[in-house]
C-alpha positions, 0 to 999 in steps of 0.5 A: 454510775453505769448508765442503763443502756450500758447495763442493758448491753452487759446483760444482753452480752451475757445472754448471748454468751449463754446461748453458745453453751448448753441452756442449763436450767438448773444453774439458771434458776439457782442464779436467778433465785440468788440474784432475786432473793439474796438469801433464798427462802426455805423451800424455794431452791428445791421448788426451783430445781424440781421445775428446772429438772422438768424443763430440762427433761421436756426439752431433751424429749424432742428429737435432735433439732425438734425442740421449739425454735423459740420456746426452748430451754434457752428461752426458759433459762433466760427468763429465769435469769432476767426475772432474777435481775429485775427482781433484784432491782425491785427488792433493793429499791424496797418495791418487793419483799424477798418471797415475792422476788423469788416467786417471780423467778420460779414463775419464769422457771415454770411459765413455758413448761411443757411448751411444744411450739404448737398453736393452742387456745388462748391461755391453754398453754399457760394453764398447763404450765402453771398446773405442772409447776404447782405439782412440782412446787410442793416445798412451797407454802400454799399461799406461795403456790397460789401466787406462783400460779397467778404469776405464770398466768400473767404471762398469757399474752392476750390477758389484761395485766394485773397492774402490780409490780410482780406481774409486770416483772414476769411479763418483762422477764418473758420478753427481756431477750426479745427487747434487746437489739441484737439477741432480740432480732435473732429471737424474732426470726426464731419465733417466726420459724416456730409459728410457721411450723405450727401453721400460725397465720402471720408468721412471716411478718414476725421476721421482718423489720416491719414486724420488729417495729410493731413489736417494739412499738407495742411494748407497754410502759416499763417498770422502774426495775426495767428502766434501771436495767436499760430495757426501756432505753434499748427499746427507745434506741431501736425505735430511734434507729428506725426513725433515723432511716426515713421520715417515720419509723414505719417508712424506715422499716419498709425501706429495710424490708425492700432491700435484699436481706443482707443489705437490709441487715447491714443498713440496720446494723449501721442505724443501731450503731448510730444510736450507740448500739454496735453489734455484739459478738456471738 
């Protein structure tokens, strides 16, 4: 049986490879639904394509180079795929039914719809995304549309988690790429750029090793599907890499941040290799 960490590196390599090509939200939502559901329920594919088309149109509406550095079409497409992978694990383990699994993917399709990379009051962006996704999901039954809205609102970072598996999966899908060891570091820097452009305090720290450590350490306990896919193993290996550099993980991060940028990056790569996480191409 393939180990969880190997599964995670395979998934991470796929995400990195996708970023070398156009984001293609329509293809991502179709692939995510197929993975999550097996046989996609009636109305789900049409809803997914309608939301994905809106994601693509919004991203294309920015001037060249003006799309948010983190909350762009690539992030949204990745979240759709990652939701599909997580929901597939849950469905195969009989932890979610087919409709709930598909709704996790649709929630990720719509969770950052109309995001402009700007600061906003708590929950305002997610409320707007949920309302827009609901209008586009007319082919879903009313209970499914209500659940779609609920799951999108579960991605409000400051909101307390609902505690059910579907809610956990959409939160994990949203952060999946950021929790990986190679792509995750690149996404941390992208988020820092986006936050700085928006004038959000503390943006620079996001792109430091100390900021990366704080993010990894604060990640909540992971669902059984996330554990099976290696997401928790990758997180633990990165924390162990920080600890391998000094007496504590915090001291390890401080050591890296004190070095010149390229020297710190090389030292971090070596620490990851020591935990079985060599740099991935791309």
